[in-house]
C-alpha positions in Angstrom: 11.8 -12.7 7.5 13.1 -9.3 8.6 10.5 -7.3 10.6 11.6 -3.8 11.3 8.5 -2.4 12.8 5.4 -3.6 14.6 2.2 -2.0 15.8 0.3 -4.2 18.2 -3.2 -2.7 17.6 -4.4 -0.4 14.9 -7.9 0.8 13.9 -6.8 2.7 10.9 -4.8 0.3 8.8 -7.7 -2.0 7.7 -11.2 -0.6 7.4 -13.5 -2.3 9.8 -10.8 -4.5 11.4 -8.7 -4.4 14.5 -5.3 -5.2 13.1 -1.7 -5.6 14.0 0.8 -4.1 11.5 4.1 -5.5 10.4 6.6 -3.3 8.6 9.1 -5.0 6.3 12.2 -3.2 5.0 13.4 -2.1 1.6 11.5 -1.0 -1.5 12.1 -0.8 -5.3 10.7 2.8 -5.4 11.8 6.0 -3.9 8.7 8.1 -3.7 9.7 11.6 -2.5 6.8 11.8 -0.2 7.1 8.3 1.4 6.0 8.2 5.0 8.2 5.3 5.9 11.5 6.6 4.6 13.7 5.0 7.2 12.4 1.5 6.4 13.3 2.2 2.7 16.6 4.1 3.0 18.1 3.0 6.3 16.4 -0.3 7.4 19.6 -1.1 9.2 18.8 1.7 11.6 15.9 -0.3 13.0 16.5 -3.4 15.1 15.1 -6.6 13.6 12.1 -7.8 15.6 12.2 -11.6 16.0 9.3 -13.3 14.2 8.8 -15.5 17.3 8.2 -12.4 19.4 5.5 -11.1 17.0 3.9 -14.5 16.8 3.9 -14.9 20.6 2.1 -11.5 20.9 -0.5 -12.5 18.3 -1.1 -15.9 19.9 -1.8 -14.2 23.2 -4.2 -11.6 21.7 -6.3 -13.8 19.4 -9.5 -12.4 21.0 -8.5 -8.8 20.2 -6.8 -8.9 16.8 -8.8 -9.7 13.7 -5.9 -9.7 11.3 -2.4 -8.6 10.4 -1.5 -5.9 7.8 1.8 -6.4 6.1 3.3 -3.2 4.8 6.7 -1.6 4.3 8.7 -0.7 2.4 7.4 -3.0 -0.3 6.6 -6.5 1.1 6.7 -8.3 -2.2 10.5 -7.7 -2.6 10.9 -10.5 0.0 10.9 -14.0 -1.4 9.7 -15.5 1.9 6.5 -13.3 2.1 4.3 -16.3 1.2 5.8 -18.3 4.0 5.0 -15.4 6.5 1.4 -15.1 5.2 1.0 -18.9 5.5 2.1 -18.9 9.1 -0.4 -16.1 9.9 -3.2 -17.9 8.2 -2.4 -21.2 10.0 -2.8 -19.2 13.3 -6.3 -18.2 12.1 -5.6 -14.5 11.4 -6.8 -12.6 8.4 -4.0 -11.1 6.3 -3.9 -7.8 4.5 -1.1 -6.9 2.0 0.0 -3.3 1.1 1.8 -3.3 -2.3 2.9 -1.1 -5.1 1.9 -3.7 -7.6 5.4 -4.3 -9.1 5.4 -8.1 -8.4 2.3 -9.6 -10.1 3.7 -13.1 -9.9 3.8 -13.0 -6.1 0.5 -11.3 -5.8 -1.1 -14.0 -8.0 0.6 -16.7 -5.9 -0.8 -15.2 -2.7 -4.3 -15.0 -4.1 -4.3 -18.5 -5.7 -3.0 -20.1 -2.5 -5.5 -18.3 -0.3 -2.8 -16.5 1.7 -4.3 -13.0 1.7 -7.7 -11.7 2.5 -7.3 -8.1 1.4 -4.9 -6.3 -0.9 -4.4 -2.5 -1.0 -2.5 -1.5 -4.1 -1.1 2.0 -4.6 -1.6 3.5 -8.0 0.7 6.4 -7.6 0.1 8.3 -10.9 -1.2 7.9 -14.4 0.4 4.9 -16.0 2.9 6.7 -18.3 6.6 6.5 -17.9 7.0 10.2 -17.3 4.2 10.5 -14.7 5.0 7.4 -12.8 8.8 8.1 -12.7 8.1 11.6 -11.4 5.9 10.3 -8.6 7.8 7.1 -7.6 11.3 8.6 -7.7 12.8 6.0 -10.0 12.7 5.2 -13.7 9.3 3.4 -14.0 9.7 2.2 -17.6 10.2 -1.4 -16.7 7.6 -1.3 -13.9 4.5 -0.2 -15.8 3.8 -3.5 -17.4 4.0 -5.2 -14.1 1.8 -2.6 -12.4 -0.9 -3.0 -15.2 -0.7 -6.8 -14.8 -1.3 -6.6 -11.0 -4.1 -4.2 -11.6 -5.8 -6.7 -13.9 -5.2 -9.6 -11.5 -7.0 -7.7 -8.8 -9.8 -6.6 -11.1 -10.5 -10.2 -12.1 -9.9 -11.9 -8.7 -12.3 -12.9 -5.9 -10.0 -11.5 -3.2 -11.2 -8.3 -1.5 -9.1 -5.3 -2.5 -8.7 -1.6 -3.0 -6.7 0.8 -5.1 -5.5 4.0 -3.5 -3.6 7.1 -4.4 -1.9 9.5 -2.0 -2.6 13.0 -3.3 0.5 15.2 -3.1 0.6 18.9 -3.9 3.1 19.6 -6.8 2.7 16.0 -8.0 -1.0 15.4 -8.5 -3.8 17.2 -10.4 -7.5 16.6 -11.0 -6.6 15.4 -14.5 -4.3 12.7 -13.0 -7.2 11.3 -11.0 -9.3 11.2 -14.2 -6.5 9.2 -16.0 -6.0 6.8 -13.0 -9.7 6.2 -12.7 -9.9 5.2 -16.3 -7.2 2.5 -15.7 -9.1 1.0 -12.7 -12.7 1.4 -13.9 -14.9 -1.3 -12.5 -12.8 -1.7 -9.3 -14.5 -2.5 -6.0 -12.9 0.5 -4.1 -10.7 3.4 -4.8 -9.4 5.4 -1.9 -7.9 8.9 -2.2 -5.6 9.8 0.7 -4.4 13.3 1.5 -0.6 13.9 1.8 0.5 14.5 5.4 3.3 17.0 5.8 4.1 16.2 9.5 6.4 13.3 8.6 10.0 12.9 7.4 9.7 12.0 3.8 12.5 10.7 1.5 12.8 14.1 -0.1 13.0 16.7 2.8 11.6 19.4 0.5 8.2 17.7 0.7 8.0 18.3 4.4 7.5 21.9 3.6 4.3 21.2 1.6 0.8 21.9 2.9 -1.8 19.2 2.4 -4.6 19.7 0.0 -7.6 21.5 1.5 -10.8 19.5 2.2 -12.5 21.3 -0.7 -9.7 20.3 -3.1 -9.9 16.7 -2.0 -13.7 16.8 -2.6 -13.0 18.0 -6.2 -10.6 15.1 -6.7 -13.2 12.7 -5.3 -15.9 13.9 -7.6 -13.6 13.5 -10.6 -12.9 9.9 -9.6 -16.5 9.1 -9.0 -17.4 9.8 -12.6 -15.7 6.5 -13.5 -15.4 4.8 -10.1 -18.7 5.5 -8.3 -17.5 3.8 -5.1 -14.4 6.0 -4.7 -13.9 7.4 -1.2 -11.8 9.9 0.7 -9.6 8.5 3.5 
């Protein structure tokens, strides 16, 4: 398993948990606003962190770390992800997975085998080819069925999960949130996140954008709450 980034302690990557964070390289999307562009476009620019080094840290900090959040990139593009999750579970750690939902078979395997405790799935746009392709930066035609399948897996599972959307000026509107909320109606949690402009995104033009105002984010939240009452701002 290639690990290209590691945060030893984080209080913001898993609500209510003290977590370590593993960053895995590569992704099958090219979202223009992506925060982790170097892990997606130039993973070779990051040294690979030996898994043994990470495991040694976790072993020494059992009393401080509740769990490990696995993010990227897109973790489910790695065939050995279940093996990594299994090792973490064997050590007694909770495991959180961040995913774009394009690998329902792996998500189902992880849930069925008890290898994840929490899944955060990005729903990037309304589930139409035009909308999703515009937001994820690639042709999404062959992805939509898989994303819908993963959505249903989570809605019908016993694993703890959330759906989330990063709200990006020029890409998202209130109507988009209404459409997404219809798709995930009945979900346990839906988090709306405001775009941050102080990063180096895949498309440099997005660095010039200003985040939505607090008032605009509240309008989006109210639109979501009409169908997903437990929607939150993050």
